[in-house]
C-alpha positions in Angstrom: 153.0 175.0 121.3 155.9 174.3 118.9 158.8 176.4 120.1 160.7 175.8 116.7 158.2 177.9 115.0 158.8 180.7 117.5 162.5 180.7 116.9 161.9 181.5 113.2 163.8 184.3 111.7 161.9 187.1 109.9 163.1 189.3 107.1 162.6 193.0 107.7 159.9 193.0 105.0 158.1 190.1 106.7 158.3 191.5 110.2 157.3 195.0 109.1 154.2 193.6 107.4 153.3 191.8 110.5 153.8 194.9 112.7 151.6 196.9 110.3 149.0 194.2 110.5 149.2 194.4 114.3 148.6 198.1 114.4 145.5 197.6 112.2 144.3 194.6 114.2 143.4 196.2 117.5 144.5 193.1 119.2 146.5 192.9 122.4 150.2 192.4 121.7 150.4 189.0 123.3 147.4 187.6 121.4 148.8 189.0 118.2 152.4 187.8 118.3 151.3 184.3 119.6 148.9 184.0 116.7 151.7 184.8 114.3 154.1 182.3 116.0 156.5 185.1 117.0 158.3 185.2 120.4 157.7 188.2 122.6 161.3 189.5 122.1 161.0 189.3 118.4 157.7 191.1 118.3 158.9 194.0 120.5 162.3 194.2 118.7 160.6 194.4 115.3 158.0 196.9 116.6 160.7 199.1 118.0 162.6 199.0 114.6 159.4 199.7 112.7 158.6 202.7 114.8 162.1 204.1 114.3 161.6 203.8 110.5 157.9 204.9 110.5 157.6 207.6 113.2 154.0 208.4 112.0 153.0 205.2 113.9 154.3 206.4 117.3 153.2 204.3 120.2 151.6 207.3 121.8 149.3 207.7 118.7 148.5 204.0 118.6 148.9 202.6 122.1 148.9 198.8 122.4 145.9 197.3 124.0 146.3 197.1 127.8 147.1 193.9 129.4 144.7 192.9 132.2 146.0 194.0 135.6 146.8 191.3 138.2 146.3 193.9 140.9 142.9 194.3 142.4 141.8 197.1 144.7 141.2 196.2 148.4 139.2 197.7 151.1 140.8 197.7 154.6 138.1 197.1 157.3 138.7 197.8 160.9 139.7 200.6 163.4 142.2 203.1 162.1 145.5 202.7 164.0 146.3 205.4 166.5 149.3 207.6 165.8 151.8 206.1 168.1 155.3 207.4 168.3 158.3 205.2 168.6 160.4 205.2 171.6 163.3 207.8 171.6 165.6 209.6 173.8 167.0 213.2 173.5 170.0 214.6 175.5 170.0 218.3 176.3 173.0 220.4 177.5 173.4 220.4 181.3 172.6 216.7 181.7 168.9 216.7 181.0 167.6 213.7 179.1 164.0 213.5 177.7 162.9 209.9 177.1 159.6 209.2 175.3 158.2 205.7 175.6 156.5 203.8 172.9 152.8 204.4 172.8 152.8 208.1 173.6 149.9 209.6 171.6 149.6 213.1 173.2 151.7 215.2 170.7 150.6 218.4 172.4 152.3 217.5 175.7 155.4 216.3 173.9 155.6 219.8 172.1 155.3 221.6 175.6 158.1 219.5 176.9 160.4 220.2 174.0 159.8 224.0 174.2 160.4 224.5 178.0 
């Protein structure tokens, strides 16, 4: 791809004509601006200016085509992990210290110890 063509300067009239063509084309933004030898920043700069001058073409009324997502859903297979509590220590008045080791899973027992 010739990058010199992509550094071409557009007059406002030329750029606005291209943006109007884009809105009518239904193409993805990347496909459109590449086919017109525009750089990405030129396209989005001129589109923003065009929408400021022509609010009737708000992006919400004519959303650009979605780019394909690189994220894919995954399914996690295996046993659900048990609710393990981290190790912690609580000091009470009178010198009483409650220590809970890692791996304690009986939260009911822990609740009884805390409310004695």
